[in-house]
N, C-alpha and C positions, 0 to 999 in steps of 0.2 A: 473557382470563380463561378458565380451563378449564371445560369442560362435562362433566357426568356423564350418560352414556347407559346405560340398563340394559335387558336383554332377559331375560325369565324363561325357564325351561326350555320347550322346544318338543318335545313328544313326537313330533309328526309328522316333524319334521326329523331328530330323533335316530333314529327308527325307519327312516327312509330310509337313513341312513348305516350302519345295522347290518344291513340287509336283504341276503340272499343270501350271507352268509359268517358264520363264527363266530370271533370274536376269541380270541386266547390270553389266559388270565386270569393267567398267570405266565410268567416267562422259560423255565421248564422245558418249556413247550408250544411253544417255538420250535425250529426254523424252521417256518413255516406256509405252505403252498401255497394260492394263490387265483387267481381269474380277475378281472381288472379291465379294463373297456373292451375285452373280447375278447382280452386278452393274458394268457398264463399267467405268474404272478409268484410270487416267493418272498419272504416277509417274514422277516428274520433280525436277530439282534442284531449291530451293527457292532463289529468288533474289529480287532486288529493285522494279521490276515491279509488284511484288505481294503485295505491301504494303497495298493497300486499302482492298483487300479481306482477308489478314491475320489478319489485325486489326479487321475487321468485324467478322471473325471467332472466334477471342479471345473473343470479346464482347458476342458472343453467347454461350460460355462455362458456365457451372454452377459454382457456388461458390465452390462446392465440388471438381470438376475436377481441377479447378485452384489451390486450396489448395494442393491437392495431387501432382500436377506437380511442382508448384513453391514454395510450403511451406510457403505461405503467403495469406492474404486475397485478393480477387479480386479487382483490381483497374484499371482504364483506363491506358494503357501502355504509358510511357513517350517516348519522341523522342529518348532518348538514348537507351531505351530498344528495340524500333523498329529497330534502326540502328544496334544494336548487332545481331539481327536475320537476317537482310537483307543485310547489307553491311559488309561482313566479308572477311578476307584473305583466299583465296582458298587453299593456301599451308598448312593451319592449320585447316580448318573447312570444313565440308560437311553438308549441310542442304537440306533435301528432303521434298517435299510436295506431298501428295496424294490427288487428286481432282476427283470429279465426271465429267460426260460428259458436265455439264453446267459450269464447272470451280469452283464449290463450294468446299472449302477445307474440306477434310475428316480426315486427320491426318498429323502430322508434326513430324520430328525427326532430330536430329543433332548429329554430332560427332566433338568434339573440341580437337585438340592437344594442350596441355599446355606446360610443360617444357621438358618432356621426349619425345624423337623423335618417339618412337614406342608405346606410351601410349596415350589414349584419353578418355575424358569424353563423355558420351552419355546421351541422353534424348529422350523422346517420349511422345506425347499426341494425343489422338483420340477424335474427335467431339462426344459430348454426344449421338447424334442420330445414330452414326455409331459404337458404342462400342459393343463388344462381337460378332463381325463378322469376326475376324481374321485379321483386318487391322493392329493392333499393331505388330503382329508376322511378317506379310508380309513386313511391312515397316522397322522394325528393322533388319530383315535378309538382305533386299536390301541394307540398309545402312552399315551393317557389312561387306558385301562383297566388297563394294566400299572402305570402310576404310581399310580393309586388303590389297586390291590391291594398296593402297597408303602407305603401310608400317606399319599400326597400328597392333600391336600384341595383345595388351591388352586393353579392355574397362573397365572403372570404372564408378561408379555412387553412389550417396547416395539416398536411398529410404526411405520414411517414413515407420516405422514398420506397421502402419495401412493400408498401400497401398497394400493390399493383391492381387488385380487384377494385379498390375505390377509385383509382385513377382511370381505369377503364370505364367504370360507371359514370364518372363525370363527363367523359368524352361522349358516352352514349346519350346523354341528355339532349344534345343538339344545340345547347345554348352557347353563346360566345364565351370562350374559355381561355384564360391565361395562366400559365404555370411558370413560377420562378423556382428553378431547381437549385437545391443545395445538396450537400453530401448526405445528410440524414433526413432533412425535412424539405417538403415542397410547399411553397405558398401558392394557394389556389384563389383565383378570382373568376366569378361568373357574372355575366351581365344579364340581369333579370328584365331589363327594358325590352328584350326580345319577345317577352310575353305580352306586351301591350296590345297587339292586335287581338289576341284571344280574350283579354279582359274587356275590350271595347266592342266585341261582336254582339250585335243584337239578336234576339230570338234564337238562343243557342240550342242546338240539337246534338245528340250524341253522334260521334263520328260514324258509327256503323248503322245509324238510323233507328236503333232500338230505343225504347223508353228509358229515361233516366231512372236509376235506382236510388232510393233514399233509405237511410237507416231509420230505426224506430225513433219517434220523437222523444226529445228529452224534456225534462220539466221546464215549463215556461215557454215552450214553443207554441 
């Protein structure tokens, strides 16, 4: 029988996740440079130009990481799967890529609006060598803020019950969280409306008071 577990908004955890950097409030503010676990990183929207490195990054993932994220054995991605990740309708989907200073992918996350206009499915994966450094929390918060700015109120996902690192990550975000537990899968729901005060804040300054870092300008900026 399923169990319902709920956690209210945790301002302390949310504050920790937002400390030391200033998220982009819209896609127009990307790419965004930041430092994470002492590594200089670039947060940008994932697109067709990233095909080679994103496929190579996938090939570098362990069997275990692939299973926890995709719930299947690791196989070389098909053309349709690559297209799904890189060629997407911008009115329904946001995909972000976190890379190091050499352009090597460190983490990827996406938010996909399906049928309901203010609800989206989300997912996240971190390269094996960069796990347990806060990349997942940073990336999901960055994506959540962009998604909320585009009208998404509720995030949903299905997570394997054995994927304890992801469940711990979701709790660390500090957003209102509901879990519906099953034997093998856990249905996750996050309330993104908790981010509204951040989006409405005028004259934003970085939490630690330092100047905001921006990535190199892209064509058309």
